[in-house]
MIVO-212142 format. One record per residue: residue in one letter; z, y, x of N, C-alpha, C in turn. Coordinates in Angstrom, 2 decimals. Atoms other than C-alpha are relative to their C-alpha. Layout:
r r: A | n_up: Z | n_north: Y | n_east: X | ca_up: Z | ca_north: Y | ca_east: X | c_up: Z | c_north: Y | c_east: X
...
This chain:
r r: X | n_up: 1.27 | n_north: 0.30 | n_east: 0.94 | ca_up: -5.82 | ca_north: -35.45 | ca_east: 63.86 | c_up: 0.48 | c_north: 0.08 | c_east: -0.99
r r: X | n_up: -0.06 | n_north: 0.22 | n_east: 1.48 | ca_up: -6.03 | ca_north: -34.22 | ca_east: 60.71 | c_up: -0.34 | c_north: -0.83 | c_east: -1.36
r r: X | n_up: 0.57 | n_north: 0.51 | n_east: 0.77 | ca_up: -5.21 | ca_north: -36.13 | ca_east: 57.99 | c_up: -1.38 | c_north: -0.29 | c_east: -1.71
r r: X | n_up: 1.60 | n_north: -0.23 | n_east: 0.72 | ca_up: -8.71 | ca_north: -37.20 | ca_east: 55.78 | c_up: 0.06 | c_north: 0.69 | c_east: -1.61
r r: X | n_up: -0.09 | n_north: -0.05 | n_east: 1.25 | ca_up: -7.15 | ca_north: -36.28 | ca_east: 52.52 | c_up: -0.01 | c_north: 1.50 | c_east: -0.17
r r: X | n_up: 0.15 | n_north: -1.59 | n_east: 0.07 | ca_up: -7.14 | ca_north: -32.26 | ca_east: 53.35 | c_up: -1.48 | c_north: 0.57 | c_east: 0.27
r r: X | n_up: 1.20 | n_north: -1.02 | n_east: -0.79 | ca_up: -10.06 | ca_north: -31.80 | ca_east: 55.35 | c_up: -0.87 | c_north: 0.09 | c_east: -1.67
r r: X | n_up: 1.13 | n_north: -0.22 | n_east: 1.06 | ca_up: -13.15 | ca_north: -31.23 | ca_east: 52.94 | c_up: -1.61 | c_north: -0.53 | c_east: -0.07
r r: X | n_up: 1.15 | n_north: 0.52 | n_east: 0.57 | ca_up: -16.18 | ca_north: -33.54 | ca_east: 51.61 | c_up: -1.14 | c_north: 0.05 | c_east: 1.46
r r: X | n_up: 1.99 | n_north: -0.75 | n_east: -0.60 | ca_up: -18.76 | ca_north: -31.69 | ca_east: 53.33 | c_up: 0.95 | c_north: -0.30 | c_east: 1.62
r r: X | n_up: -0.17 | n_north: -0.58 | n_east: -1.06 | ca_up: -16.97 | ca_north: -31.78 | ca_east: 56.71 | c_up: 0.46 | c_north: -1.72 | c_east: 0.51
r r: X | n_up: -0.01 | n_north: 0.88 | n_east: -0.24 | ca_up: -16.67 | ca_north: -35.18 | ca_east: 57.08 | c_up: -1.54 | c_north: -1.45 | c_east: 0.15
r r: X | n_up: 1.07 | n_north: 1.50 | n_east: 0.17 | ca_up: -18.59 | ca_north: -38.96 | ca_east: 57.65 | c_up: 0.49 | c_north: -0.68 | c_east: 0.00
r r: X | n_up: -1.19 | n_north: 1.68 | n_east: -0.26 | ca_up: -17.88 | ca_north: -41.61 | ca_east: 56.16 | c_up: -1.52 | c_north: -0.74 | c_east: -0.41
r r: X | n_up: 2.43 | n_north: 1.26 | n_east: -0.38 | ca_up: -20.47 | ca_north: -45.33 | ca_east: 56.41 | c_up: 0.72 | c_north: -0.68 | c_east: -1.60
r r: X | n_up: 0.27 | n_north: 0.62 | n_east: 0.87 | ca_up: -20.68 | ca_north: -47.13 | ca_east: 52.97 | c_up: -0.17 | c_north: -1.36 | c_east: -0.04
r r: X | n_up: 0.35 | n_north: 1.21 | n_east: 0.19 | ca_up: -20.90 | ca_north: -50.27 | ca_east: 52.55 | c_up: -0.72 | c_north: -0.47 | c_east: -1.19
r r: X | n_up: 0.61 | n_north: 0.69 | n_east: 0.19 | ca_up: -22.77 | ca_north: -50.71 | ca_east: 49.97 | c_up: -0.38 | c_north: 1.62 | c_east: -1.49
r r: X | n_up: 0.08 | n_north: -1.37 | n_east: -0.15 | ca_up: -24.71 | ca_north: -46.99 | ca_east: 47.55 | c_up: 1.59 | c_north: -0.33 | c_east: -1.33
r r: X | n_up: -0.71 | n_north: -0.56 | n_east: 1.11 | ca_up: -22.54 | ca_north: -48.35 | ca_east: 44.54 | c_up: 2.06 | c_north: 0.32 | c_east: 0.28
r r: X | n_up: -1.15 | n_north: -1.00 | n_east: -0.23 | ca_up: -19.18 | ca_north: -47.19 | ca_east: 46.33 | c_up: -0.23 | c_north: 1.38 | c_east: 0.25
r r: X | n_up: 0.26 | n_north: -0.44 | n_east: 0.14 | ca_up: -20.59 | ca_north: -44.75 | ca_east: 47.09 | c_up: 0.26 | c_north: 1.80 | c_east: -0.98
r r: X | n_up: 0.09 | n_north: -0.44 | n_east: 1.34 | ca_up: -21.61 | ca_north: -43.45 | ca_east: 43.98 | c_up: 1.35 | c_north: 0.30 | c_east: -0.78
r r: X | n_up: -1.35 | n_north: -0.03 | n_east: 0.71 | ca_up: -17.61 | ca_north: -44.04 | ca_east: 42.92 | c_up: 0.78 | c_north: 1.09 | c_east: 1.08
r r: X | n_up: -0.36 | n_north: -1.19 | n_east: -0.44 | ca_up: -17.01 | ca_north: -41.87 | ca_east: 45.64 | c_up: 0.18 | c_north: 0.77 | c_east: -0.25
r r: X | n_up: 1.13 | n_north: -0.79 | n_east: 0.57 | ca_up: -19.15 | ca_north: -39.10 | ca_east: 44.15 | c_up: 1.34 | c_north: 0.47 | c_east: -0.82
r r: X | n_up: -1.25 | n_north: -0.04 | n_east: 0.81 | ca_up: -17.35 | ca_north: -39.80 | ca_east: 40.94 | c_up: 0.93 | c_north: 0.54 | c_east: -0.69
r r: X | n_up: -2.12 | n_north: -0.65 | n_east: 0.23 | ca_up: -13.96 | ca_north: -39.40 | ca_east: 41.39 | c_up: 0.36 | c_north: 1.00 | c_east: 1.08
r r: X | n_up: 0.45 | n_north: -1.72 | n_east: -1.02 | ca_up: -14.78 | ca_north: -36.16 | ca_east: 44.56 | c_up: 0.13 | c_north: 0.50 | c_east: -2.04
r r: X | n_up: -0.09 | n_north: -0.93 | n_east: 1.11 | ca_up: -16.14 | ca_north: -34.17 | ca_east: 40.89 | c_up: 0.78 | c_north: -0.26 | c_east: -0.79
r r: X | n_up: -1.26 | n_north: 0.64 | n_east: 1.30 | ca_up: -13.41 | ca_north: -35.78 | ca_east: 38.59 | c_up: 0.79 | c_north: 0.84 | c_east: 0.54
r r: X | n_up: -1.11 | n_north: -0.66 | n_east: -0.22 | ca_up: -10.49 | ca_north: -34.16 | ca_east: 40.08 | c_up: -1.23 | c_north: 1.29 | c_east: 0.51
r r: X | n_up: 0.71 | n_north: -1.57 | n_east: -0.59 | ca_up: -12.72 | ca_north: -30.83 | ca_east: 41.12 | c_up: 0.75 | c_north: 0.93 | c_east: -1.96
r r: X | n_up: 0.31 | n_north: -0.77 | n_east: 2.09 | ca_up: -12.04 | ca_north: -28.04 | ca_east: 37.68 | c_up: -0.70 | c_north: 0.24 | c_east: 0.50
r r: X | n_up: 0.78 | n_north: 0.11 | n_east: 1.29 | ca_up: -13.85 | ca_north: -27.05 | ca_east: 35.71 | c_up: -0.98 | c_north: 1.57 | c_east: 0.77
r r: X | n_up: 0.28 | n_north: -1.19 | n_east: -0.46 | ca_up: -14.23 | ca_north: -23.18 | ca_east: 37.31 | c_up: -0.78 | c_north: -0.45 | c_east: 1.97
r r: X | n_up: 1.13 | n_north: 0.42 | n_east: -1.49 | ca_up: -15.74 | ca_north: -25.12 | ca_east: 41.34 | c_up: -0.92 | c_north: -0.75 | c_east: -0.58
r r: X | n_up: 1.26 | n_north: 1.08 | n_east: 0.73 | ca_up: -18.34 | ca_north: -27.20 | ca_east: 38.99 | c_up: -1.22 | c_north: 1.36 | c_east: -0.12
r r: X | n_up: 1.36 | n_north: -0.99 | n_east: 0.99 | ca_up: -19.79 | ca_north: -24.11 | ca_east: 37.44 | c_up: -0.76 | c_north: 1.12 | c_east: 1.69
r r: X | n_up: 0.09 | n_north: -0.58 | n_east: -1.52 | ca_up: -19.22 | ca_north: -22.61 | ca_east: 40.84 | c_up: -1.41 | c_north: -0.38 | c_east: 0.87
r r: X | n_up: 0.79 | n_north: 0.94 | n_east: -1.09 | ca_up: -21.42 | ca_north: -25.37 | ca_east: 42.48 | c_up: -1.11 | c_north: 0.05 | c_east: -0.76
r r: X | n_up: 1.08 | n_north: 0.31 | n_east: 1.03 | ca_up: -23.86 | ca_north: -25.31 | ca_east: 39.75 | c_up: -0.83 | c_north: 1.56 | c_east: 0.00
r r: X | n_up: 0.40 | n_north: -1.61 | n_east: -0.76 | ca_up: -24.26 | ca_north: -21.41 | ca_east: 39.96 | c_up: -1.49 | c_north: 0.56 | c_east: 2.00
r r: X | n_up: 0.83 | n_north: 0.03 | n_east: -1.66 | ca_up: -25.58 | ca_north: -21.62 | ca_east: 43.83 | c_up: -1.26 | c_north: -0.77 | c_east: 0.04
r r: X | n_up: 1.44 | n_north: 0.77 | n_east: -0.01 | ca_up: -27.90 | ca_north: -24.40 | ca_east: 42.75 | c_up: -0.28 | c_north: 0.65 | c_east: -0.20
r r: X | n_up: 1.06 | n_north: -1.13 | n_east: 0.58 | ca_up: -29.66 | ca_north: -21.98 | ca_east: 40.89 | c_up: 0.11 | c_north: 0.88 | c_east: 0.71
r r: X | n_up: 0.13 | n_north: -0.99 | n_east: -0.85 | ca_up: -29.49 | ca_north: -19.36 | ca_east: 43.30 | c_up: -1.13 | c_north: -0.74 | c_east: 1.52
r r: X | n_up: 0.69 | n_north: 0.72 | n_east: -1.31 | ca_up: -30.86 | ca_north: -21.72 | ca_east: 45.78 | c_up: -1.44 | c_north: -0.42 | c_east: -0.01
r r: X | n_up: 1.67 | n_north: 0.85 | n_east: 0.51 | ca_up: -33.72 | ca_north: -23.43 | ca_east: 43.74 | c_up: -0.85 | c_north: 1.66 | c_east: -0.29
r r: X | n_up: 1.36 | n_north: -1.02 | n_east: 0.24 | ca_up: -34.92 | ca_north: -19.61 | ca_east: 42.64 | c_up: -0.65 | c_north: -0.03 | c_east: 1.11
r r: X | n_up: -0.04 | n_north: 0.03 | n_east: -1.69 | ca_up: -34.35 | ca_north: -18.84 | ca_east: 46.27 | c_up: -1.18 | c_north: -0.80 | c_east: 0.47
r r: X | n_up: 0.96 | n_north: 0.77 | n_east: -0.19 | ca_up: -36.93 | ca_north: -21.45 | ca_east: 47.04 | c_up: -0.83 | c_north: 0.19 | c_east: 0.32
r r: X | n_up: 1.18 | n_north: -0.50 | n_east: 1.13 | ca_up: -39.05 | ca_north: -20.76 | ca_east: 44.55 | c_up: -0.53 | c_north: 1.86 | c_east: 0.88
r r: X | n_up: 0.24 | n_north: -0.76 | n_east: -0.46 | ca_up: -39.39 | ca_north: -17.49 | ca_east: 45.86 | c_up: 0.33 | c_north: 1.46 | c_east: -1.42
r r: X | n_up: -0.27 | n_north: -1.08 | n_east: 1.14 | ca_up: -37.87 | ca_north: -15.41 | ca_east: 42.68 | c_up: 0.68 | c_north: 1.08 | c_east: 0.62
r r: X | n_up: -0.97 | n_north: -1.39 | n_east: -0.09 | ca_up: -36.08 | ca_north: -12.01 | ca_east: 42.79 | c_up: 0.44 | c_north: -0.30 | c_east: -1.06
r r: X | n_up: -1.19 | n_north: -0.59 | n_east: 0.95 | ca_up: -33.16 | ca_north: -12.89 | ca_east: 41.98 | c_up: 0.82 | c_north: 0.94 | c_east: -0.91
r r: X | n_up: 0.15 | n_north: -1.70 | n_east: 0.23 | ca_up: -32.20 | ca_north: -9.15 | ca_east: 41.28 | c_up: -0.93 | c_north: 0.13 | c_east: -1.33
r r: X | n_up: 0.62 | n_north: 0.24 | n_east: -0.02 | ca_up: -34.67 | ca_north: -8.72 | ca_east: 39.39 | c_up: 0.39 | c_north: 0.58 | c_east: -1.61
r r: X | n_up: -0.16 | n_north: 0.06 | n_east: 1.48 | ca_up: -34.85 | ca_north: -7.00 | ca_east: 35.67 | c_up: -1.10 | c_north: -0.45 | c_east: -1.17
r r: X | n_up: 1.24 | n_north: 0.03 | n_east: 0.90 | ca_up: -37.33 | ca_north: -7.91 | ca_east: 32.65 | c_up: -1.14 | c_north: -0.38 | c_east: 1.00
r r: X | n_up: 0.82 | n_north: 1.30 | n_east: -0.04 | ca_up: -40.32 | ca_north: -9.20 | ca_east: 33.15 | c_up: -0.08 | c_north: 0.00 | c_east: 1.14
r r: X | n_up: 0.75 | n_north: 0.43 | n_east: -1.65 | ca_up: -40.72 | ca_north: -9.62 | ca_east: 37.10 | c_up: 0.74 | c_north: -1.02 | c_east: -0.10
r r: X | n_up: -1.31 | n_north: 0.72 | n_east: -0.40 | ca_up: -37.48 | ca_north: -12.07 | ca_east: 36.67 | c_up: -1.09 | c_north: -1.03 | c_east: -0.98
r r: X | n_up: 0.34 | n_north: 0.94 | n_east: 1.57 | ca_up: -39.22 | ca_north: -15.66 | ca_east: 34.53 | c_up: 0.43 | c_north: -1.11 | c_east: 0.23
r r: X | n_up: -0.48 | n_north: 1.27 | n_east: -0.24 | ca_up: -38.23 | ca_north: -18.60 | ca_east: 33.67 | c_up: -0.91 | c_north: -1.07 | c_east: -0.36
r r: X | n_up: 0.93 | n_north: 0.36 | n_east: -0.37 | ca_up: -39.69 | ca_north: -21.34 | ca_east: 34.52 | c_up: -0.64 | c_north: -1.89 | c_east: -1.45
r r: X | n_up: 0.10 | n_north: 0.76 | n_east: 1.32 | ca_up: -40.78 | ca_north: -24.06 | ca_east: 31.37 | c_up: -1.01 | c_north: -1.19 | c_east: 0.13
r r: X | n_up: 0.76 | n_north: 1.05 | n_east: 0.77 | ca_up: -42.02 | ca_north: -27.48 | ca_east: 31.00 | c_up: -0.31 | c_north: -0.30 | c_east: -1.23
r r: X | n_up: 0.49 | n_north: 0.97 | n_east: 1.25 | ca_up: -43.77 | ca_north: -29.04 | ca_east: 28.48 | c_up: -0.46 | c_north: -2.01 | c_east: -0.59
r r: X | n_up: 0.19 | n_north: 1.87 | n_east: 0.99 | ca_up: -43.33 | ca_north: -32.80 | ca_east: 26.65 | c_up: -1.20 | c_north: 0.64 | c_east: -0.08
r r: X | n_up: 1.58 | n_north: 0.31 | n_east: 0.57 | ca_up: -46.68 | ca_north: -34.25 | ca_east: 26.52 | c_up: 0.40 | c_north: -1.10 | c_east: -1.41
r r: X | n_up: -0.62 | n_north: 0.70 | n_east: 1.54 | ca_up: -46.07 | ca_north: -35.63 | ca_east: 22.78 | c_up: -1.01 | c_north: -1.45 | c_east: -0.42
r r: X | n_up: 0.13 | n_north: 0.74 | n_east: 0.41 | ca_up: -46.35 | ca_north: -38.35 | ca_east: 21.37 | c_up: -0.09 | c_north: -1.41 | c_east: -0.91
């Protein structure tokens, strides 16, 4: 069997006794990743979000849009 440290976290099944323990493991995992890996993850999430909304991510000019959310003034 493979060493647990060499197996990708997405391929592991882990059971935690509390949410705080899981959150601590997540923070350790992301702290150890390089900046390039983190940026790649963000780019993949942005592309997946755009595709789920039906946005043409390769479009240029007015075909591509930016969704804006306006906060209520208080």
